[in-house]
C-alpha positions in Angstrom: -24.9 41.9 48.7 -21.1 42.2 48.6 -20.7 38.7 47.2 -23.0 39.2 44.1 -20.2 40.2 41.7 -18.3 37.0 42.7 -21.4 34.9 42.2 -21.9 36.4 38.8 -18.3 35.7 37.8 -18.5 32.1 39.0 -21.8 31.6 37.0 -20.1 33.0 33.9 -17.2 30.7 34.3 -19.4 27.6 34.7 -21.3 28.6 31.6 -18.1 28.8 29.6 -16.8 25.5 30.9 -20.2 23.8 30.2 -20.2 25.1 26.6 -16.6 24.0 26.1 -17.3 20.5 27.5 -20.4 20.2 25.4 -18.5 20.9 22.3 -16.1 18.1 23.1 -18.7 15.5 24.1 -21.5 16.1 21.7 -20.9 14.1 18.5 -20.6 16.2 15.3 -19.6 19.5 17.0 -15.9 19.0 16.8 -14.2 19.9 13.5 -13.1 16.8 11.5 -9.4 16.3 10.8 -8.3 17.3 7.3 -7.0 14.4 5.2 -5.0 15.3 2.1 -4.1 11.9 0.7 -1.7 11.0 -2.1 -1.3 7.4 -3.3 2.1 6.6 -4.9 3.7 3.5 -6.3 3.6 0.8 -8.9 0.9 -1.6 -10.4 0.0 -2.9 -7.0 -1.0 0.6 -6.0 -2.5 1.7 -9.3 -4.8 -1.3 -9.3 -3.6 -3.5 -12.2 -5.7 -6.6 -12.2 -8.9 -4.9 -11.0 -9.9 -2.9 -14.0 -11.5 -0.9 -15.6 -8.6 1.5 -16.2 -8.4 5.2 -16.9 -6.8 6.7 -20.0 -3.5 7.7 -18.4 -1.5 4.7 -19.6 -0.8 3.9 -16.0 -3.6 1.3 -15.6 -5.2 3.1 -12.7 -8.4 1.6 -11.4 -11.0 3.0 -9.1 -11.2 -0.5 -7.6 -7.7 -0.3 -6.2 -7.3 0.1 -2.4 -6.4 3.8 -2.5 -9.5 5.2 -4.2 -11.7 2.9 -2.1 -10.1 4.1 1.1 -10.3 7.7 0.0 -14.0 7.3 -0.7 -14.8 5.5 2.5 -12.9 8.1 4.6 -14.3 11.3 3.0 -10.9 12.8 2.4 -10.4 16.5 1.8 -8.3 15.8 -1.3 -7.1 12.7 -3.1 -4.3 12.4 -5.7 -3.5 9.2 -7.4 -0.2 9.3 -9.4 0.6 5.6 -8.9 1.5 4.0 -12.2 1.8 0.4 -13.4 5.4 -0.6 -14.1 6.9 2.0 -11.8 10.2 1.6 -10.2 11.7 3.6 -7.3 13.2 6.2 -9.7 9.8 6.8 -11.3 8.3 7.6 -7.9 11.1 10.1 -7.2 11.1 11.6 -10.7 7.5 11.5 -11.7 5.2 11.0 -8.7 6.5 12.9 -5.6 5.6 16.2 -7.4 2.0 15.5 -6.3 3.1 16.0 -2.7 3.2 19.2 -0.7 3.5 20.5 2.8 -0.3 20.2 3.1 -0.2 16.5 2.4 -1.2 14.6 5.5 -1.2 10.9 4.3 0.9 9.1 1.7 0.7 5.4 0.8 3.2 3.7 -1.5 3.9 0.2 -2.8 7.2 0.1 -4.6 10.3 -2.1 -5.0 8.9 -5.2 -6.8 9.8 -4.0 -10.3 13.2 -2.9 -9.2 13.8 -6.5 -8.1 12.7 -7.8 -11.5 9.2 -9.0 -10.7 8.1 -9.5 -14.3 11.3 -11.3 -15.4 11.3 -13.6 -12.4 7.7 -14.6 -12.9 8.3 -15.2 -16.6 11.3 -17.3 -16.0 9.4 -19.4 -13.5 6.2 -19.8 -15.4 7.7 -20.7 -18.8 11.3 -21.7 -18.0 13.0 -24.7 -16.4 13.3 -25.3 -12.7 17.0 -24.3 -12.8 16.2 -21.0 -14.7 13.5 -20.2 -12.2 15.8 -20.9 -9.3 18.5 -18.7 -10.8 16.1 -15.8 -11.4 14.7 -16.0 -7.8 18.2 -16.1 -6.3 19.3 -13.1 -8.4 16.2 -11.2 -7.3 16.8 -12.0 -3.6 20.4 -10.9 -3.9 19.2 -7.6 -5.4 16.5 -7.2 -2.8 19.0 -7.5 0.0 22.0 -5.7 -1.6 20.8 -2.9 -3.9 17.1 -2.3 -3.1 17.6 -1.0 0.4 19.4 2.1 -0.8 16.8 2.7 -3.5 14.0 2.5 -0.9 15.8 4.8 1.4 16.2 7.4 -1.4 12.5 7.1 -2.3 11.2 7.5 1.3 13.6 10.4 1.8 12.2 12.1 -1.3 8.6 11.6 0.0 9.6 13.0 3.4 11.2 16.0 1.7 8.1 16.9 -0.3 5.6 16.0 2.4 7.2 16.6 5.8 3.9 16.8 7.6 2.4 13.5 6.2 2.1 10.1 7.7 3.8 7.6 5.3 2.4 4.1 5.1 4.3 1.6 3.0 2.3 -1.4 1.9 4.0 -4.7 1.0 3.3 -7.4 -1.5 1.4 -10.6 -0.9 2.7 -14.1 -1.4 1.3 -15.0 -4.9 0.7 -18.7 -4.6 -0.8 -21.5 -2.6 1.3 -24.6 -2.8 -1.3 -27.3 -3.1 -1.7 -29.4 -6.2 -3.7 -27.5 -8.8 -3.4 -29.3 -12.1 -0.9 -30.6 -14.7 -0.3 -27.2 -16.3 0.2 -25.2 -13.1 3.6 -24.1 -12.0 5.3 -26.8 -9.9 5.0 -26.7 -6.1 8.7 -26.1 -5.9 8.6 -23.0 -8.1 5.7 -21.6 -6.2 7.4 -22.2 -2.9 10.6 -20.4 -3.8 8.6 -17.5 -5.3 6.7 -17.2 -2.0 10.0 -17.3 -0.2 11.3 -14.5 -2.4 8.2 -12.5 -1.4 9.0 -13.0 2.2 12.6 -11.7 1.6 11.1 -8.6 -0.1 8.7 -8.0 2.7 11.5 -8.2 5.2 13.6 -5.7 3.3 10.8 -3.2 2.7 9.5 -3.4 6.3 13.0 -2.8 7.6 13.7 0.3 5.4 10.2 1.6 6.1 10.9 1.4 9.9 14.2 3.1 9.4 12.4 6.0 7.6 9.9 6.3 10.4 7.1 5.0 8.2 4.4 2.5 9.0 4.6 -0.9 7.2 1.3 -2.6 6.3 2.0 -6.3 5.7 -0.5 -7.7 3.2 0.6 -11.3 3.3 -1.7 -12.4 6.2 -4.8 -11.0 4.4 -4.1 -12.9 1.2 -3.4 -16.2 2.9 -5.5 -18.9 1.3 -6.3 -16.7 -1.7 -3.2 -17.0 -3.9 -3.0 -18.6 -7.3 -4.2 -22.3 -7.0 -6.7 -21.4 -4.2 -10.3 -22.4 -4.5 -11.1 -18.6 -4.2 -8.0 -16.9 -5.6 -7.6 -13.1 -5.3 -4.5 -13.2 -7.5 -4.8 -13.5 -11.3 -2.9 -16.3 -13.0 -1.1 -16.1 -16.3 -4.3 -16.0 -18.2 -4.6 -12.3 -17.3 -1.7 -11.4 -19.6 -0.7 -7.9 -18.5 -2.8 -8.4 -15.3 -1.1 -11.8 -14.6 0.0 -12.2 -11.0 -1.7 -9.1 -9.7 -4.6 -8.9 -7.4 -8.1 -8.9 -8.8 -10.8 -6.5 -7.5 -11.4 -8.8 -4.5 -7.7 -8.8 -3.7 -7.6 -5.0 -3.5 -10.9 -4.8 -1.5 -10.4 -7.7 0.8 -6.6 -8.0 0.9 -5.0 -4.6 0.5 -7.8 -2.4 1.9 -8.0 -4.3 5.3 -4.2 -4.2 5.6 -4.4 -0.4 5.1 -7.4 -0.1 7.5 -5.5 -2.0 10.1 -2.8 0.7 10.4 -4.9 3.7 9.8 -7.5 2.8 12.5 
């Protein structure tokens, strides 16, 4: 009988280990990770082009990629201060206040308006080839010369307010296909140099995101074949007025959302 206490101790240890292992292996017994998600940025974050919009004046749509992702992933909390027309200074001054030390995930699309997105598109859609070329070249020079510092300051502000969050920076798509699409369409040359400018912007944004320790989600591959002049476009043409050259609801669901899913897993 001298070994009975030892046997009881071993049996108790086995029971504890079995219970612990069962809690790990049985689905649904482990506690789900808390996701406190904040979506920052400009019109490509707020969902301009998807509609319908809230009454904030920021043209926020529940059909944008951020609220769709939040709904699909059963987040603990979701804040959506992204605002149409925002530049980097707006994110710093008006949006990062939504962040806190409890924020675990931040997404942002920003930089296009700093580089003069609307003015460049207007020059190319309604102006001459030379005015379009000049506008594109100016935007590219700004993107490579001035924008990096603004992005660095923006990402630093986000990190300062949400030090425990994963930061995902989403880029912009190429807006155009370059096939022939009618007499009144923008010329192939204009569409080509605008796409090239989008590539420059993507390179700058991805580089600064990497320097900040953020994850860059490149949307360009997901929109390939679905730009303006495609048979199934996910980008609105000039007929959209304020929504012109922004994704439609399909663009956010089938372009932006898969890009985000690809980096969140």
